[in-house]
A tleap script that builds the chain and sets N, CA, C and O, in Angstrom:
source leaprc.protein.ff14SB
mol = sequence {
  NMET MET GLY ALA THR PRO GLU ALA MET ALA
  VAL ALA MET VAL GLU ALA GLY ALA ASP ALA
  VAL GLY ALA ASN CYS GLY VAL GLY VAL GLU
  LEU ALA VAL PRO ILE CYS ARG ARG LEU HIE
  GLU ALA CYS ASP LEU PRO ILE TRP ILE LYS
  PRO ASN ALA GLY LEU PRO VAL MET GLN GLY
  THR ALA ILE HIE TYR ALA THR THR ALA GLU
  PHE PHE ALA SER HIE PHE ALA ALA LEU ARG
  GLU ALA GLY ALA SER PHE VAL GLY ALA CYS
  CYS GLY SER THR PRO GLU PHE ILE ARG ALA
  LEU VAL ALA ALA ARG ARG ALA ALA CGLU
}
set mol.1.N position { 33.961 -71.143 -75.142 }
set mol.1.CA position { 34.851 -71.655 -76.855 }
set mol.1.C position { 34.275 -70.649 -77.567 }
set mol.1.O position { 34.708 -69.512 -77.376 }
set mol.2.N position { 33.771 -70.746 -78.011 }
set mol.2.CA position { 32.918 -69.318 -79.209 }
set mol.2.C position { 32.681 -68.356 -78.963 }
set mol.2.O position { 31.862 -67.747 -79.650 }
set mol.3.N position { 33.267 -67.787 -77.904 }
set mol.3.CA position { 33.246 -66.291 -76.784 }
set mol.3.C position { 32.847 -66.147 -76.042 }
set mol.3.O position { 33.390 -65.747 -75.012 }
set mol.4.N position { 30.748 -66.608 -76.321 }
set mol.4.CA position { 30.048 -66.376 -75.699 }
set mol.4.C position { 30.235 -66.631 -74.633 }
set mol.4.O position { 30.646 -67.787 -74.535 }
set mol.5.N position { 30.116 -65.958 -73.391 }
set mol.5.CA position { 30.053 -65.837 -71.702 }
set mol.5.C position { 28.544 -66.812 -71.452 }
set mol.5.O position { 27.541 -66.673 -72.152 }
set mol.6.N position { 28.676 -67.856 -70.233 }
set mol.6.CA position { 27.557 -68.595 -69.960 }
set mol.6.C position { 26.495 -68.021 -69.717 }
set mol.6.O position { 25.406 -68.594 -69.737 }
set mol.7.N position { 26.736 -66.288 -69.340 }
set mol.7.CA position { 25.509 -65.561 -68.295 }
set mol.7.C position { 25.242 -65.380 -69.910 }
set mol.7.O position { 24.362 -66.126 -70.341 }
set mol.8.N position { 25.751 -64.667 -70.696 }
set mol.8.CA position { 24.936 -64.069 -71.640 }
set mol.8.C position { 24.088 -65.406 -73.008 }
set mol.8.O position { 23.154 -65.209 -73.785 }
set mol.9.N position { 24.771 -66.428 -72.823 }
set mol.9.CA position { 23.689 -67.635 -73.493 }
set mol.9.C position { 22.841 -67.980 -72.556 }
set mol.9.O position { 21.872 -68.623 -72.961 }
set mol.10.N position { 22.902 -67.725 -71.259 }
set mol.10.CA position { 21.458 -68.177 -70.757 }
set mol.10.C position { 20.231 -67.238 -71.077 }
set mol.10.O position { 19.121 -67.617 -71.452 }
set mol.11.N position { 20.826 -65.364 -70.759 }
set mol.11.CA position { 20.004 -64.509 -70.840 }
set mol.11.C position { 19.698 -64.851 -72.334 }
set mol.11.O position { 18.502 -65.137 -72.387 }
set mol.12.N position { 20.321 -64.951 -73.674 }
set mol.12.CA position { 19.690 -65.157 -74.883 }
set mol.12.C position { 18.733 -66.246 -75.231 }
set mol.12.O position { 17.688 -65.997 -75.833 }
set mol.13.N position { 19.107 -67.574 -74.822 }
set mol.13.CA position { 17.836 -68.932 -74.330 }
set mol.13.C position { 16.622 -68.166 -73.596 }
set mol.13.O position { 15.612 -68.183 -74.299 }
set mol.14.N position { 16.456 -67.502 -72.375 }
set mol.14.CA position { 15.306 -67.433 -71.384 }
set mol.14.C position { 14.752 -65.794 -72.353 }
set mol.14.O position { 13.675 -65.238 -72.138 }
set mol.15.N position { 15.863 -65.274 -73.446 }
set mol.15.CA position { 14.922 -63.855 -74.366 }
set mol.15.C position { 14.273 -65.018 -75.101 }
set mol.15.O position { 13.053 -64.946 -74.951 }
set mol.16.N position { 14.700 -66.257 -75.977 }
set mol.16.CA position { 13.718 -66.868 -76.998 }
set mol.16.C position { 12.728 -67.601 -76.876 }
set mol.16.O position { 11.766 -67.711 -77.635 }
set mol.17.N position { 13.028 -68.329 -75.526 }
set mol.17.CA position { 11.647 -69.003 -74.896 }
set mol.17.C position { 12.486 -70.223 -74.407 }
set mol.17.O position { 11.711 -71.142 -74.140 }
set mol.18.N position { 13.384 -70.461 -74.258 }
set mol.18.CA position { 13.607 -72.101 -74.028 }
set mol.18.C position { 13.524 -72.214 -72.675 }
set mol.18.O position { 13.780 -71.356 -71.831 }
set mol.19.N position { 13.038 -73.658 -72.484 }
set mol.19.CA position { 12.631 -74.738 -71.667 }
set mol.19.C position { 13.518 -74.660 -70.279 }
set mol.19.O position { 13.266 -74.659 -69.074 }
set mol.20.N position { 14.655 -74.596 -71.080 }
set mol.20.CA position { 16.486 -75.262 -70.629 }
set mol.20.C position { 17.072 -75.019 -71.169 }
set mol.20.O position { 17.060 -75.152 -72.393 }
set mol.21.N position { 17.875 -74.539 -70.499 }
set mol.21.CA position { 19.656 -73.797 -70.584 }
set mol.21.C position { 20.873 -75.233 -70.245 }
set mol.21.O position { 20.733 -76.148 -69.434 }
set mol.22.N position { 21.857 -75.010 -71.060 }
set mol.22.CA position { 23.080 -75.818 -70.483 }
set mol.22.C position { 24.055 -75.475 -71.626 }
set mol.22.O position { 24.173 -74.530 -72.406 }
set mol.23.N position { 25.007 -77.174 -71.299 }
set mol.23.CA position { 26.316 -76.907 -71.715 }
set mol.23.C position { 26.868 -78.397 -72.011 }
set mol.23.O position { 27.215 -79.211 -71.155 }
set mol.24.N position { 26.870 -78.481 -72.688 }
set mol.24.CA position { 27.588 -79.871 -73.487 }
set mol.24.C position { 29.077 -79.640 -74.213 }
set mol.24.O position { 29.628 -78.572 -74.482 }
set mol.25.N position { 29.494 -80.882 -74.416 }
set mol.25.CA position { 31.123 -81.209 -74.739 }
set mol.25.C position { 31.488 -79.643 -74.559 }
set mol.25.O position { 30.783 -78.737 -74.116 }
set mol.26.N position { 33.214 -79.609 -75.188 }
set mol.26.CA position { 33.749 -78.941 -74.955 }
set mol.26.C position { 34.855 -78.191 -74.267 }
set mol.26.O position { 35.609 -77.256 -74.540 }
set mol.27.N position { 34.568 -79.221 -72.986 }
set mol.27.CA position { 35.626 -78.844 -71.423 }
set mol.27.C position { 35.234 -80.311 -70.832 }
set mol.27.O position { 34.211 -80.969 -71.023 }
set mol.28.N position { 36.446 -80.620 -70.013 }
set mol.28.CA position { 35.770 -81.904 -69.608 }
set mol.28.C position { 34.823 -81.750 -68.371 }
set mol.28.O position { 34.384 -80.602 -68.301 }
set mol.29.N position { 34.422 -82.504 -67.466 }
set mol.29.CA position { 33.612 -82.753 -66.397 }
set mol.29.C position { 33.665 -81.359 -64.908 }
set mol.29.O position { 32.842 -80.644 -64.338 }
set mol.30.N position { 34.959 -81.579 -64.846 }
set mol.30.CA position { 35.749 -80.794 -63.578 }
set mol.30.C position { 35.267 -79.487 -63.918 }
set mol.30.O position { 34.635 -78.832 -63.088 }
set mol.31.N position { 35.596 -78.904 -65.461 }
set mol.31.CA position { 35.561 -77.551 -65.656 }
set mol.31.C position { 33.351 -76.992 -66.294 }
set mol.31.O position { 32.802 -75.974 -66.716 }
set mol.32.N position { 32.883 -78.535 -65.931 }
set mol.32.CA position { 32.242 -77.985 -66.477 }
set mol.32.C position { 31.159 -77.515 -65.294 }
set mol.32.O position { 30.024 -77.132 -65.581 }
set mol.33.N position { 31.786 -77.616 -63.594 }
set mol.33.CA position { 31.321 -77.312 -62.538 }
set mol.33.C position { 30.799 -75.906 -62.756 }
set mol.33.O position { 29.615 -75.732 -63.045 }
set mol.34.N position { 31.818 -74.699 -62.600 }
set mol.34.CA position { 31.886 -73.290 -63.033 }
set mol.34.C position { 30.704 -73.448 -64.147 }
set mol.34.O position { 29.563 -73.003 -64.023 }
set mol.35.N position { 31.024 -73.900 -64.840 }
set mol.35.CA position { 30.438 -73.237 -66.136 }
set mol.35.C position { 28.733 -73.659 -65.689 }
set mol.35.O position { 27.907 -72.758 -65.836 }
set mol.36.N position { 28.273 -74.938 -65.187 }
set mol.36.CA position { 26.807 -74.876 -64.700 }
set mol.36.C position { 26.798 -73.784 -63.819 }
set mol.36.O position { 26.294 -72.835 -64.421 }
set mol.37.N position { 27.232 -73.356 -62.262 }
set mol.37.CA position { 27.014 -72.557 -61.526 }
set mol.37.C position { 26.690 -71.396 -62.088 }
set mol.37.O position { 25.789 -70.768 -61.532 }
set mol.38.N position { 27.363 -70.770 -63.398 }
set mol.38.CA position { 27.458 -69.926 -63.652 }
set mol.38.C position { 26.104 -69.616 -64.645 }
set mol.38.O position { 25.460 -68.568 -64.605 }
set mol.39.N position { 25.938 -70.296 -65.174 }
set mol.39.CA position { 24.515 -70.627 -66.295 }
set mol.39.C position { 23.280 -70.166 -64.887 }
set mol.39.O position { 22.583 -69.153 -64.935 }
set mol.40.N position { 23.264 -71.114 -63.800 }
set mol.40.CA position { 22.505 -71.262 -62.691 }
set mol.40.C position { 22.342 -70.528 -62.362 }
set mol.40.O position { 21.165 -70.359 -62.043 }
set mol.41.N position { 23.430 -69.242 -62.078 }
set mol.41.CA position { 22.940 -68.286 -61.170 }
set mol.41.C position { 22.862 -66.830 -62.611 }
set mol.41.O position { 23.004 -65.621 -62.428 }
set mol.42.N position { 22.570 -67.632 -64.059 }
set mol.42.CA position { 21.998 -66.592 -64.423 }
set mol.42.C position { 20.770 -66.299 -65.449 }
set mol.42.O position { 20.372 -65.572 -66.359 }
set mol.43.N position { 20.435 -67.535 -64.523 }
set mol.43.CA position { 18.238 -67.599 -65.023 }
set mol.43.C position { 17.781 -68.655 -64.146 }
set mol.43.O position { 18.409 -69.460 -63.457 }
set mol.44.N position { 16.568 -68.470 -64.324 }
set mol.44.CA position { 15.876 -69.652 -63.158 }
set mol.44.C position { 15.483 -70.838 -63.901 }
set mol.44.O position { 14.387 -71.323 -63.621 }
set mol.45.N position { 16.186 -71.379 -64.791 }
set mol.45.CA position { 15.666 -72.519 -66.153 }
set mol.45.C position { 16.539 -73.215 -65.420 }
set mol.45.O position { 17.579 -72.979 -64.806 }
set mol.46.N position { 15.575 -74.503 -65.730 }
set mol.46.CA position { 16.425 -75.465 -65.307 }
set mol.46.C position { 17.616 -76.080 -66.609 }
set mol.46.O position { 17.434 -76.385 -67.787 }
set mol.47.N position { 19.100 -76.072 -65.555 }
set mol.47.CA position { 20.683 -75.962 -66.595 }
set mol.47.C position { 20.363 -77.695 -66.935 }
set mol.47.O position { 19.702 -78.215 -66.036 }
set mol.48.N position { 20.678 -78.486 -67.903 }
set mol.48.CA position { 21.362 -79.391 -68.466 }
set mol.48.C position { 22.482 -78.942 -68.638 }
set mol.48.O position { 22.713 -77.794 -69.016 }
set mol.49.N position { 23.959 -80.456 -68.181 }
set mol.49.CA position { 25.257 -80.394 -68.323 }
set mol.49.C position { 25.625 -81.458 -68.882 }
set mol.49.O position { 25.477 -82.393 -68.095 }
set mol.50.N position { 26.066 -81.809 -69.939 }
set mol.50.CA position { 26.497 -82.366 -70.830 }
set mol.50.C position { 28.276 -82.782 -70.522 }
set mol.50.O position { 28.567 -83.452 -71.512 }
set mol.51.N position { 28.852 -82.737 -70.113 }
set mol.51.CA position { 30.730 -82.974 -70.345 }
set mol.51.C position { 31.236 -83.784 -71.432 }
set mol.51.O position { 30.737 -84.885 -71.665 }
set mol.52.N position { 32.142 -83.338 -72.076 }
set mol.52.CA position { 32.784 -85.070 -72.457 }
set mol.52.C position { 33.764 -85.326 -71.599 }
set mol.52.O position { 34.013 -84.667 -70.589 }
set mol.53.N position { 34.543 -86.633 -72.125 }
set mol.53.CA position { 34.995 -87.231 -71.061 }
set mol.53.C position { 36.401 -86.754 -71.257 }
set mol.53.O position { 36.950 -87.398 -72.151 }
set mol.54.N position { 37.068 -85.956 -70.786 }
set mol.54.CA position { 37.789 -84.826 -70.673 }
set mol.54.C position { 38.654 -84.682 -72.355 }
set mol.54.O position { 38.387 -85.471 -73.262 }
set mol.55.N position { 39.470 -83.786 -72.481 }
set mol.55.CA position { 40.127 -83.584 -73.530 }
set mol.55.C position { 40.431 -84.134 -74.740 }
set mol.55.O position { 41.264 -84.997 -74.463 }
set mol.56.N position { 40.209 -84.149 -76.170 }
set mol.56.CA position { 40.243 -85.431 -76.449 }
set mol.56.C position { 41.977 -85.753 -76.813 }
set mol.56.O position { 42.592 -84.687 -76.813 }
set mol.57.N position { 42.740 -86.774 -77.068 }
set mol.57.CA position { 44.365 -86.622 -77.589 }
set mol.57.C position { 44.471 -87.566 -78.937 }
set mol.57.O position { 43.801 -88.530 -79.309 }
set mol.58.N position { 45.132 -87.164 -79.273 }
set mol.58.CA position { 45.422 -88.508 -80.831 }
set mol.58.C position { 46.954 -89.140 -80.132 }
set mol.58.O position { 48.003 -88.824 -79.571 }
set mol.59.N position { 46.207 -90.176 -80.622 }
set mol.59.CA position { 47.567 -91.709 -80.054 }
set mol.59.C position { 47.554 -92.639 -81.717 }
set mol.59.O position { 46.933 -93.634 -82.090 }
set mol.60.N position { 48.213 -92.046 -82.161 }
set mol.60.CA position { 48.134 -92.652 -82.996 }
set mol.60.C position { 47.573 -92.140 -83.730 }
set mol.60.O position { 47.556 -90.909 -83.769 }
set mol.61.N position { 46.700 -93.138 -84.847 }
set mol.61.CA position { 45.698 -92.454 -85.608 }
set mol.61.C position { 43.695 -92.270 -84.509 }
set mol.61.O position { 42.524 -91.891 -84.526 }
set mol.62.N position { 44.497 -92.741 -83.984 }
set mol.62.CA position { 43.134 -92.819 -82.485 }
set mol.62.C position { 42.640 -91.548 -81.773 }
set mol.62.O position { 43.527 -91.015 -81.106 }
set mol.63.N position { 41.560 -90.989 -81.750 }
set mol.63.CA position { 41.566 -90.230 -80.525 }
set mol.63.C position { 40.922 -90.759 -79.303 }
set mol.63.O position { 39.886 -91.416 -79.201 }
set mol.64.N position { 41.986 -90.218 -78.128 }
set mol.64.CA position { 41.978 -91.121 -76.723 }
set mol.64.C position { 41.300 -90.078 -75.808 }
set mol.64.O position { 41.662 -88.910 -75.954 }
set mol.65.N position { 40.122 -90.431 -74.650 }
set mol.65.CA position { 39.436 -89.174 -73.429 }
set mol.65.C position { 40.251 -90.154 -72.376 }
set mol.65.O position { 40.053 -91.369 -72.362 }
set mol.66.N position { 41.202 -89.488 -71.483 }
set mol.66.CA position { 41.728 -90.092 -69.792 }
set mol.66.C position { 41.227 -89.912 -69.495 }
set mol.66.O position { 41.795 -90.017 -68.408 }
set mol.67.N position { 39.659 -89.384 -69.058 }
set mol.67.CA position { 39.106 -89.659 -68.217 }
set mol.67.C position { 38.145 -90.188 -67.970 }
set mol.67.O position { 37.189 -90.166 -68.745 }
set mol.68.N position { 38.124 -90.905 -66.649 }
set mol.68.CA position { 37.556 -92.735 -66.663 }
set mol.68.C position { 35.995 -92.102 -66.458 }
set mol.68.O position { 35.698 -90.910 -66.537 }
set mol.69.N position { 34.951 -93.397 -66.132 }
set mol.69.CA position { 34.162 -92.865 -65.601 }
set mol.69.C position { 33.482 -92.776 -64.266 }
set mol.69.O position { 32.417 -92.322 -63.846 }
set mol.70.N position { 34.679 -93.484 -63.696 }
set mol.70.CA position { 34.444 -93.390 -62.069 }
set mol.70.C position { 34.626 -91.941 -61.578 }
set mol.70.O position { 33.893 -91.380 -60.763 }
set mol.71.N position { 35.945 -91.294 -62.323 }
set mol.71.CA position { 36.222 -90.053 -62.129 }
set mol.71.C position { 34.935 -88.849 -62.722 }
set mol.71.O position { 34.460 -88.142 -61.833 }
set mol.72.N position { 34.555 -88.694 -63.741 }
set mol.72.CA position { 33.112 -88.218 -64.444 }
set mol.72.C position { 32.527 -88.388 -63.067 }
set mol.72.O position { 32.589 -87.415 -62.315 }
set mol.73.N position { 32.046 -89.345 -62.700 }
set mol.73.CA position { 30.565 -89.476 -62.100 }
set mol.73.C position { 31.026 -89.008 -60.492 }
set mol.73.O position { 30.359 -88.763 -59.487 }
set mol.74.N position { 31.953 -89.011 -60.668 }
set mol.74.CA position { 32.539 -88.252 -59.107 }
set mol.74.C position { 32.599 -86.466 -59.058 }
set mol.74.O position { 33.175 -85.698 -58.288 }
set mol.75.N position { 31.970 -86.303 -59.918 }
set mol.75.CA position { 31.984 -84.855 -60.149 }
set mol.75.C position { 29.868 -84.910 -60.266 }
set mol.75.O position { 29.309 -83.935 -60.768 }
set mol.76.N position { 29.438 -85.516 -60.007 }
set mol.76.CA position { 27.831 -85.591 -59.851 }
set mol.76.C position { 27.474 -84.472 -58.928 }
set mol.76.O position { 26.623 -83.599 -59.100 }
set mol.77.N position { 28.468 -84.703 -57.682 }
set mol.77.CA position { 27.351 -83.974 -56.503 }
set mol.77.C position { 27.440 -82.614 -56.494 }
set mol.77.O position { 26.505 -81.857 -56.232 }
set mol.78.N position { 28.857 -82.207 -56.855 }
set mol.78.CA position { 29.202 -81.186 -57.014 }
set mol.78.C position { 28.734 -80.273 -58.444 }
set mol.78.O position { 28.949 -79.070 -58.296 }
set mol.79.N position { 28.368 -80.504 -59.264 }
set mol.79.CA position { 27.511 -80.189 -60.783 }
set mol.79.C position { 26.111 -80.337 -59.871 }
set mol.79.O position { 25.535 -79.263 -60.048 }
set mol.80.N position { 25.619 -80.836 -59.332 }
set mol.80.CA position { 23.686 -80.815 -58.830 }
set mol.80.C position { 24.309 -79.801 -57.563 }
set mol.80.O position { 23.315 -79.415 -56.948 }
set mol.81.N position { 25.429 -79.278 -56.995 }
set mol.81.CA position { 25.546 -78.129 -56.040 }
set mol.81.C position { 25.399 -76.965 -56.756 }
set mol.81.O position { 24.873 -75.934 -56.335 }
set mol.82.N position { 25.948 -77.175 -58.020 }
set mol.82.CA position { 25.812 -76.255 -59.092 }
set mol.82.C position { 25.077 -75.276 -59.491 }
set mol.82.O position { 25.303 -74.070 -59.594 }
set mol.83.N position { 23.578 -76.335 -59.846 }
set mol.83.CA position { 22.405 -76.225 -59.931 }
set mol.83.C position { 22.413 -76.972 -61.383 }
set mol.83.O position { 21.963 -76.235 -62.260 }
set mol.84.N position { 22.665 -77.775 -61.672 }
set mol.84.CA position { 22.408 -79.133 -62.919 }
set mol.84.C position { 20.843 -79.850 -62.639 }
set mol.84.O position { 20.737 -80.850 -61.929 }
set mol.85.N position { 20.126 -79.452 -63.037 }
set mol.85.CA position { 19.061 -80.526 -62.620 }
set mol.85.C position { 18.994 -81.719 -64.035 }
set mol.85.O position { 18.056 -82.469 -64.305 }
set mol.86.N position { 20.261 -81.578 -64.740 }
set mol.86.CA position { 19.798 -82.690 -66.228 }
set mol.86.C position { 21.392 -82.807 -65.756 }
set mol.86.O position { 22.034 -81.821 -65.393 }
set mol.87.N position { 22.022 -84.371 -65.822 }
set mol.87.CA position { 23.639 -84.194 -65.730 }
set mol.87.C position { 23.737 -86.018 -67.268 }
set mol.87.O position { 23.132 -87.059 -67.012 }
set mol.88.N position { 24.355 -85.893 -68.231 }
set mol.88.CA position { 25.463 -86.393 -68.362 }
set mol.88.C position { 26.241 -86.499 -69.577 }
set mol.88.O position { 27.100 -85.620 -69.508 }
set mol.89.N position { 26.359 -87.142 -70.650 }
set mol.89.CA position { 28.343 -87.204 -70.761 }
set mol.89.C position { 28.009 -87.016 -72.561 }
set mol.89.O position { 27.026 -87.359 -73.218 }
set mol.90.N position { 29.004 -86.479 -72.874 }
set mol.90.CA position { 29.372 -85.950 -74.473 }
set mol.90.C position { 30.009 -86.809 -74.920 }
set mol.90.O position { 29.966 -87.977 -74.535 }
set mol.91.N position { 30.788 -86.320 -75.910 }
set mol.91.CA position { 31.859 -87.311 -76.884 }
set mol.91.C position { 33.513 -87.567 -75.811 }
set mol.91.O position { 34.269 -86.656 -75.474 }
set mol.92.N position { 33.661 -88.883 -75.520 }
set mol.92.CA position { 34.430 -89.793 -75.153 }
set mol.92.C position { 33.286 -91.036 -74.085 }
set mol.92.O position { 33.512 -92.188 -73.715 }
set mol.93.N position { 32.385 -90.363 -73.933 }
set mol.93.CA position { 31.880 -91.473 -73.053 }
set mol.93.C position { 31.677 -92.451 -73.290 }
set mol.93.O position { 32.085 -92.740 -74.415 }
set mol.94.N position { 30.945 -93.662 -72.496 }
set mol.94.CA position { 31.004 -94.687 -72.980 }
set mol.94.C position { 29.406 -94.917 -72.187 }
set mol.94.O position { 28.980 -93.886 -71.666 }
set mol.95.N position { 28.597 -96.035 -72.068 }
set mol.95.CA position { 27.189 -97.080 -71.496 }
set mol.95.C position { 27.808 -96.761 -69.883 }
set mol.95.O position { 27.029 -96.459 -68.979 }
set mol.96.N position { 29.486 -96.883 -69.627 }
set mol.96.CA position { 29.765 -96.865 -68.081 }
set mol.96.C position { 29.797 -95.326 -67.554 }
set mol.96.O position { 29.371 -95.028 -66.439 }
set mol.97.N position { 30.141 -94.729 -68.126 }
set mol.97.CA position { 29.657 -93.191 -67.817 }
set mol.97.C position { 28.739 -92.953 -67.395 }
set mol.97.O position { 28.537 -92.303 -66.369 }
set mol.98.N position { 27.670 -93.631 -68.398 }
set mol.98.CA position { 26.193 -93.046 -67.836 }
set mol.98.C position { 25.968 -94.198 -66.674 }
set mol.98.O position { 25.385 -93.533 -65.818 }
set mol.99.N position { 26.068 -95.319 -66.225 }
set mol.99.CA position { 25.859 -96.394 -65.310 }
set mol.99.C position { 26.173 -95.684 -63.823 }
set mol.99.O position { 25.492 -95.581 -62.803 }
set mol.100.N position { 27.854 -95.135 -64.266 }
set mol.100.CA position { 28.557 -94.386 -62.991 }
set mol.100.C position { 27.490 -93.512 -62.503 }
set mol.100.O position { 26.870 -93.897 -61.512 }
set mol.101.N position { 27.156 -92.306 -63.089 }
set mol.101.CA position { 26.386 -91.277 -63.211 }
set mol.101.C position { 24.785 -91.953 -62.365 }
set mol.101.O position { 23.992 -91.541 -61.518 }
set mol.102.N position { 24.960 -93.189 -63.210 }
set mol.102.CA position { 23.765 -93.327 -62.194 }
set mol.102.C position { 23.646 -93.797 -61.008 }
set mol.102.O position { 22.670 -93.746 -60.260 }
set mol.103.N position { 25.055 -94.435 -60.786 }
set mol.103.CA position { 24.793 -94.661 -59.110 }
set mol.103.C position { 25.113 -94.047 -58.600 }
set mol.103.O position { 24.626 -94.127 -57.472 }
set mol.104.N position { 26.307 -92.697 -58.797 }
set mol.104.CA position { 26.255 -91.231 -58.000 }
set mol.104.C position { 25.062 -90.823 -57.604 }
set mol.104.O position { 24.714 -90.644 -56.437 }
set mol.105.N position { 24.265 -90.633 -58.811 }
set mol.105.CA position { 22.762 -90.201 -58.412 }
set mol.105.C position { 22.002 -91.286 -57.107 }
set mol.105.O position { 21.025 -91.178 -56.365 }
set mol.106.N position { 22.694 -91.962 -57.258 }
set mol.106.CA position { 21.539 -93.113 -56.381 }
set mol.106.C position { 22.661 -92.828 -54.836 }
set mol.106.O position { 22.337 -92.745 -53.651 }
set mol.107.N position { 23.568 -92.768 -55.275 }
set mol.107.CA position { 24.551 -93.140 -53.502 }
set mol.107.C position { 23.719 -91.259 -53.091 }
set mol.107.O position { 23.523 -90.841 -51.950 }
set mol.108.N position { 23.484 -90.706 -54.033 }
set mol.108.CA position { 23.418 -88.817 -53.102 }
set mol.108.C position { 22.117 -88.799 -52.864 }
set mol.108.O position { 21.744 -87.897 -52.113 }
set mol.109.N position { 21.106 -89.706 -53.382 }
set mol.109.CA position { 19.601 -89.583 -52.480 }
set mol.109.C position { 19.691 -90.247 -50.660 }
set mol.109.O position { 18.694 -90.209 -49.939 }
savepdb mol mol.pdb
quit
């Protein structure tokens, strides 16, 4: 979004002494999977991913996110496979998103 690649950001964070690298917001969960993979391939640090609930859309005067908690959580396994150590949710998410992620994590155990 800001013109820096995941690889460049991972290297910069490693060089700065970060304990983990990651990405949040900006894209929906399905687009976070390849970003997670690229971060993971670029460094050996733990990866945290906190995608938003899809891209925001104005509906009248309200911002609406179309992604459901179930759809969001259905990407948990793909995020873990891509290298995510920590998975959360950002803009447009609700406590339901976190509960769905916890259920997906438990189902993957």
